[in-house]
C-alpha atoms as an extended CHARMM CRD file, in Angstrom:
* protein
*
       153  EXT
         1         1  GLY       CA            121.1610000000       98.7700000000      113.3580000000  PROA      1               0.0000000000
         2         2  GLU       CA            119.7330000000       98.3250000000      109.9200000000  PROA      2               0.0000000000
         3         3  LEU       CA            116.4220000000       96.5950000000      109.2380000000  PROA      3               0.0000000000
         4         4  VAL       CA            115.2510000000       94.9430000000      106.0450000000  PROA      4               0.0000000000
         5         5  VAL       CA            111.6840000000       95.6160000000      104.9390000000  PROA      5               0.0000000000
         6         6  GLN       CA            109.9300000000       93.5710000000      102.2900000000  PROA      6               0.0000000000
         7         7  ILE       CA            107.8870000000       96.0810000000      100.3190000000  PROA      7               0.0000000000
         8         8  ALA       CA            104.3410000000       94.9480000000       99.5850000000  PROA      8               0.0000000000
         9         9  TRP       CA            102.7120000000       98.1630000000       98.3260000000  PROA      9               0.0000000000
        10        10  THR       CA            104.0110000000      101.4950000000       97.1620000000  PROA      10              0.0000000000
        11        11  GLY       CA            102.4900000000      104.7270000000       95.9720000000  PROA      11              0.0000000000
        12        12  LEU       CA            103.5250000000      106.5550000000       92.8340000000  PROA      12              0.0000000000
        13        13  CYS       CA            104.3430000000      110.2120000000       93.3050000000  PROA      13              0.0000000000
        14        14  ARG       CA            104.9720000000      112.8540000000       90.6740000000  PROA      14              0.0000000000
        15        15  SER       CA            108.5630000000      113.1170000000       91.8790000000  PROA      15              0.0000000000
        16        16  ASP       CA            109.0400000000      109.4170000000       91.0680000000  PROA      16              0.0000000000
        17        17  ALA       CA            108.1100000000      110.1530000000       87.4600000000  PROA      17              0.0000000000
        18        18  CYS       CA            110.8580000000      112.7930000000       87.3310000000  PROA      18              0.0000000000
        19        19  PHE       CA            113.4430000000      110.0360000000       87.7050000000  PROA      19              0.0000000000
        20        20  SER       CA            112.2390000000      108.3450000000       84.5130000000  PROA      20              0.0000000000
        21        21  THR       CA            114.0560000000      111.0100000000       82.4920000000  PROA      21              0.0000000000
        22        22  GLY       CA            117.3860000000      110.3450000000       84.2030000000  PROA      22              0.0000000000
        23        23  PRO       CA            119.0840000000      111.0600000000       87.5070000000  PROA      23              0.0000000000
        24        24  GLU       CA            118.1060000000      114.1720000000       89.3960000000  PROA      24              0.0000000000
        25        25  PRO       CA            120.8580000000      116.5210000000       90.6500000000  PROA      25              0.0000000000
        26        26  GLY       CA            122.4970000000      115.1170000000       93.7760000000  PROA      26              0.0000000000
        27        27  PHE       CA            121.1590000000      111.5960000000       93.2380000000  PROA      27              0.0000000000
        28        28  PRO       CA            123.2390000000      108.5860000000       92.1960000000  PROA      28              0.0000000000
        29        29  ALA       CA            123.8570000000      108.5060000000       88.4330000000  PROA      29              0.0000000000
        30        30  THR       CA            123.3880000000      104.7350000000       88.2300000000  PROA      30              0.0000000000
        31        31  HSD       CA            121.7470000000      101.9500000000       90.1950000000  PROA      31              0.0000000000
        32        32  HSD       CA            119.0680000000      104.3020000000       91.4320000000  PROA      32              0.0000000000
        33        33  THR       CA            115.5930000000      103.0600000000       92.2640000000  PROA      33              0.0000000000
        34        34  ALA       CA            112.8380000000      105.5810000000       92.9140000000  PROA      34              0.0000000000
        35        35  GLY       CA            110.0040000000      105.2870000000       95.4080000000  PROA      35              0.0000000000
        36        36  HSD       CA            109.4100000000      106.9220000000       98.7810000000  PROA      36              0.0000000000
        37        37  GLU       CA            105.8940000000      105.7370000000       99.6380000000  PROA      37              0.0000000000
        38        38  GLY       CA            106.5100000000      102.0870000000      100.4930000000  PROA      38              0.0000000000
        39        39  ILE       CA            104.5450000000       99.8700000000      102.8690000000  PROA      39              0.0000000000
        40        40  GLY       CA            105.7610000000       96.4780000000      103.9910000000  PROA      40              0.0000000000
        41        41  HSD       CA            106.8420000000       94.2260000000      106.8350000000  PROA      41              0.0000000000
        42        42  VAL       CA            110.1570000000       93.9550000000      108.6710000000  PROA      42              0.0000000000
        43        43  VAL       CA            111.8490000000       90.6960000000      107.6180000000  PROA      43              0.0000000000
        44        44  GLN       CA            115.2890000000       91.1890000000      109.2220000000  PROA      44              0.0000000000
        45        45  ALA       CA            116.0720000000       93.1430000000      112.3710000000  PROA      45              0.0000000000
        46        46  PRO       CA            118.5830000000       93.1550000000      115.2160000000  PROA      46              0.0000000000
        47        47  ASP       CA            115.5930000000       93.0470000000      117.5860000000  PROA      47              0.0000000000
        48        48  PRO       CA            113.4640000000       89.9260000000      116.9210000000  PROA      48              0.0000000000
        49        49  SER       CA            110.3650000000       91.6620000000      118.3420000000  PROA      49              0.0000000000
        50        50  LEU       CA            110.2930000000       93.8750000000      115.2280000000  PROA      50              0.0000000000
        51        51  LEU       CA            109.9940000000       90.9460000000      112.7950000000  PROA      51              0.0000000000
        52        52  GLY       CA            106.7090000000       91.0210000000      110.9020000000  PROA      52              0.0000000000
        53        53  ARG       CA            105.9570000000       94.5750000000      112.0320000000  PROA      53              0.0000000000
        54        54  PRO       CA            104.1230000000       96.6430000000      109.3870000000  PROA      54              0.0000000000
        55        55  VAL       CA            106.0270000000       99.8310000000      108.5400000000  PROA      55              0.0000000000
        56        56  ALA       CA            106.1490000000      102.6200000000      105.9880000000  PROA      56              0.0000000000
        57        57  THR       CA            109.1990000000      104.2740000000      104.4830000000  PROA      57              0.0000000000
        58        58  ARG       CA            109.4370000000      107.9100000000      105.5420000000  PROA      58              0.0000000000
        59        59  TYR       CA            110.6370000000      110.3860000000      102.9290000000  PROA      59              0.0000000000
        60        60  PRO       CA            112.8920000000      112.2570000000      105.3330000000  PROA      60              0.0000000000
        61        61  ALA       CA            114.5950000000      109.1840000000      106.7830000000  PROA      61              0.0000000000
        62        62  SER       CA            116.6140000000      111.2930000000      109.2010000000  PROA      62              0.0000000000
        63        63  THR       CA            117.1350000000      114.9580000000      109.9670000000  PROA      63              0.0000000000
        64        64  CYS       CA            119.3640000000      117.0080000000      112.2380000000  PROA      64              0.0000000000
        65        65  ALA       CA            116.4220000000      118.0740000000      114.4920000000  PROA      65              0.0000000000
        66        66  THR       CA            118.2810000000      121.3030000000      115.3040000000  PROA      66              0.0000000000
        67        67  CYS       CA            118.2420000000      123.5130000000      112.1930000000  PROA      67              0.0000000000
        68        68  ALA       CA            115.6650000000      126.2590000000      111.6340000000  PROA      68              0.0000000000
        69        69  TYR       CA            113.6290000000      124.0120000000      109.3090000000  PROA      69              0.0000000000
        70        70  CYS       CA            113.4580000000      121.1330000000      111.7830000000  PROA      70              0.0000000000
        71        71  LEU       CA            112.5740000000      123.4680000000      114.6370000000  PROA      71              0.0000000000
        72        72  ARG       CA            109.7570000000      125.0030000000      112.5390000000  PROA      72              0.0000000000
        73        73  GLY       CA            108.3130000000      121.5620000000      111.7890000000  PROA      73              0.0000000000
        74        74  ILE       CA            109.3910000000      121.2850000000      108.1520000000  PROA      74              0.0000000000
        75        75  PRO       CA            111.9950000000      118.5030000000      108.3220000000  PROA      75              0.0000000000
        76        76  GLU       CA            111.6980000000      117.7970000000      104.5910000000  PROA      76              0.0000000000
        77        77  SER       CA            113.6770000000      121.0390000000      104.0750000000  PROA      77              0.0000000000
        78        78  CYS       CA            116.4880000000      120.0860000000      106.4850000000  PROA      78              0.0000000000
        79        79  PRO       CA            119.8140000000      120.4670000000      104.6570000000  PROA      79              0.0000000000
        80        80  ALA       CA            121.2380000000      117.4960000000      106.5900000000  PROA      80              0.0000000000
        81        81  GLN       CA            118.3870000000      115.0910000000      105.8420000000  PROA      81              0.0000000000
        82        82  THR       CA            118.7680000000      111.6310000000      104.4070000000  PROA      82              0.0000000000
        83        83  ASN       CA            115.8480000000      110.2210000000      102.4940000000  PROA      83              0.0000000000
        84        84  PHE       CA            114.3030000000      107.5290000000      100.3500000000  PROA      84              0.0000000000
        85        85  PRO       CA            115.3150000000      107.1570000000       97.5730000000  PROA      85              0.0000000000
        86        86  LYS       CA            118.4630000000      109.3050000000       97.6050000000  PROA      86              0.0000000000
        87        87  HSD       CA            120.2750000000      107.6550000000      100.5170000000  PROA      87              0.0000000000
        88        88  HSD       CA            118.4330000000      104.3260000000      100.7310000000  PROA      88              0.0000000000
        89        89  SER       CA            117.0400000000      101.9970000000       98.0720000000  PROA      89              0.0000000000
        90        90  GLY       CA            113.7090000000      103.3030000000       96.8500000000  PROA      90              0.0000000000
        91        91  ALA       CA            110.4250000000      101.5810000000       97.5780000000  PROA      91              0.0000000000
        92        92  PHE       CA            110.1370000000      100.2590000000       94.0200000000  PROA      92              0.0000000000
        93        93  GLU       CA            112.6450000000       97.6140000000       95.1460000000  PROA      93              0.0000000000
        94        94  GLN       CA            111.3650000000       94.3540000000       96.6260000000  PROA      94              0.0000000000
        95        95  PHE       CA            113.4350000000       94.9550000000       99.7770000000  PROA      95              0.0000000000
        96        96  VAL       CA            114.7410000000       98.1700000000      101.3550000000  PROA      96              0.0000000000
        97        97  THR       CA            117.3040000000       98.5020000000      104.1170000000  PROA      97              0.0000000000
        98        98  ALA       CA            117.1450000000      101.3570000000      106.5900000000  PROA      98              0.0000000000
        99        99  PRO       CA            117.5940000000      102.2070000000      110.2660000000  PROA      99              0.0000000000
       100       100  TRP       CA            114.4970000000      101.9810000000      112.4880000000  PROA      100             0.0000000000
       101       101  HSD       CA            114.1910000000      105.7890000000      112.7720000000  PROA      101             0.0000000000
       102       102  ALA       CA            113.7560000000      105.9550000000      108.9760000000  PROA      102             0.0000000000
       103       103  LEU       CA            110.5900000000      103.8620000000      109.1800000000  PROA      103             0.0000000000
       104       104  LEU       CA            107.1120000000      104.7290000000      110.3650000000  PROA      104             0.0000000000
       105       105  PRO       CA            105.5320000000      101.9400000000      112.4410000000  PROA      105             0.0000000000
       106       106  LEU       CA            101.9690000000      101.1860000000      111.3780000000  PROA      106             0.0000000000
       107       107  PRO       CA             99.2090000000       99.5430000000      113.3990000000  PROA      107             0.0000000000
       108       108  GLN       CA             98.5640000000       95.9090000000      112.5110000000  PROA      108             0.0000000000
       109       109  TRP       CA             94.8300000000       96.5860000000      112.2920000000  PROA      109             0.0000000000
       110       110  GLY       CA             95.4540000000       98.8100000000      109.2830000000  PROA      110             0.0000000000
       111       111  PHE       CA             96.4400000000       95.7400000000      107.3100000000  PROA      111             0.0000000000
       112       112  ASP       CA             93.2450000000       93.8890000000      108.1270000000  PROA      112             0.0000000000
       113       113  GLY       CA             91.1840000000       96.1120000000      105.8340000000  PROA      113             0.0000000000
       114       114  ALA       CA             88.2950000000       98.4780000000      106.2980000000  PROA      114             0.0000000000
       115       115  ALA       CA             85.9840000000       95.7490000000      107.6360000000  PROA      115             0.0000000000
       116       116  GLU       CA             87.7010000000       95.9250000000      111.0220000000  PROA      116             0.0000000000
       117       117  GLY       CA             88.0820000000       99.7020000000      111.0620000000  PROA      117             0.0000000000
       118       118  GLY       CA             91.4170000000       99.6580000000      109.2620000000  PROA      118             0.0000000000
       119       119  VAL       CA             92.0440000000      101.6730000000      106.1520000000  PROA      119             0.0000000000
       120       120  GLY       CA             94.0710000000       98.9930000000      104.3900000000  PROA      120             0.0000000000
       121       121  PRO       CA             97.6280000000       99.1100000000      103.0850000000  PROA      121             0.0000000000
       122       122  VAL       CA             96.7720000000      100.6100000000       99.7030000000  PROA      122             0.0000000000
       123       123  ALA       CA             95.2730000000      103.6810000000      101.3920000000  PROA      123             0.0000000000
       124       124  TYR       CA             98.3370000000      103.9630000000      103.6280000000  PROA      124             0.0000000000
       125       125  ALA       CA            100.6500000000      103.8610000000      100.6060000000  PROA      125             0.0000000000
       126       126  ALA       CA             98.6410000000      106.5200000000       98.7910000000  PROA      126             0.0000000000
       127       127  ALA       CA             98.5490000000      108.7760000000      101.8560000000  PROA      127             0.0000000000
       128       128  LEU       CA            102.2440000000      108.7360000000      102.7460000000  PROA      128             0.0000000000
       129       129  CYS       CA            103.1600000000      111.6760000000      100.5350000000  PROA      129             0.0000000000
       130       130  SER       CA             99.8520000000      113.3890000000       99.7580000000  PROA      130             0.0000000000
       131       131  GLY       CA             98.4680000000      112.6600000000      103.2160000000  PROA      131             0.0000000000
       132       132  SER       CA            101.4700000000      114.1070000000      104.9980000000  PROA      132             0.0000000000
       133       133  THR       CA            101.3250000000      117.1650000000      102.7420000000  PROA      133             0.0000000000
       134       134  ALA       CA             97.6610000000      117.7020000000      103.6520000000  PROA      134             0.0000000000
       135       135  LEU       CA             98.3900000000      117.1370000000      107.3480000000  PROA      135             0.0000000000
       136       136  LYS       CA            101.1510000000      119.7390000000      107.2290000000  PROA      136             0.0000000000
       137       137  ALA       CA             98.7280000000      122.2580000000      105.7080000000  PROA      137             0.0000000000
       138       138  LEU       CA             96.1260000000      121.5230000000      108.3940000000  PROA      138             0.0000000000
       139       139  ARG       CA             98.6940000000      121.9640000000      111.1640000000  PROA      139             0.0000000000
       140       140  ARG       CA             99.9750000000      125.1860000000      109.6540000000  PROA      140             0.0000000000
       141       141  ALA       CA             96.4090000000      126.5160000000      109.3950000000  PROA      141             0.0000000000
       142       142  GLY       CA             95.7760000000      125.7320000000      113.0570000000  PROA      142             0.0000000000
       143       143  VAL       CA             92.7510000000      123.5330000000      112.3600000000  PROA      143             0.0000000000
       144       144  ARG       CA             91.2070000000      122.1270000000      115.5330000000  PROA      144             0.0000000000
       145       145  SER       CA             88.6870000000      119.4270000000      116.2970000000  PROA      145             0.0000000000
       146       146  GLY       CA             85.2300000000      120.5900000000      115.2360000000  PROA      146             0.0000000000
       147       147  ASP       CA             86.4820000000      123.0550000000      112.5940000000  PROA      147             0.0000000000
       148       148  LEU       CA             84.9410000000      122.8300000000      109.1350000000  PROA      148             0.0000000000
       149       149  VAL       CA             87.5550000000      122.0330000000      106.4880000000  PROA      149             0.0000000000
       150       150  ILE       CA             87.0570000000      121.7980000000      102.7390000000  PROA      150             0.0000000000
       151       151  VAL       CA             89.6050000000      119.7640000000      100.7970000000  PROA      151             0.0000000000
       152       152  VAL       CA             89.8650000000      120.3610000000       97.0590000000  PROA      152             0.0000000000
       153       153  GLY       CA             91.8010000000      118.0860000000       94.7300000000  PROA      153             0.0000000000
């Protein structure tokens, strides 16, 4: 079933700026809202235990899990993917609706701020796109615990 998430924070990605010049190929020509780095809380759900749960919108909301891209760990290239904001309202909306598998559950402690060991919701929102890109590079490079890594940018 579909869940409704009230968006509290969202990141701004370069791809979001592309939409300011008009619709991108394959995207709706009207009534399109950008944003794929949203953080918020579930406010409607078929399962009451999910209410209030902190979640993030995932760019690839769903994939086939069987194509060559999915099997190689690059689901963002899956030709059958659905995503925010193409197939669901973008995270610049106050509320987004999506199935549970399109959302990334977040730990509650992350919303309590850095004082309790959490990173805070603003850091989560900023890391959804750039953070996952960096993580993909680290995985592809085979970085292991104890390795020295230099991040530039």
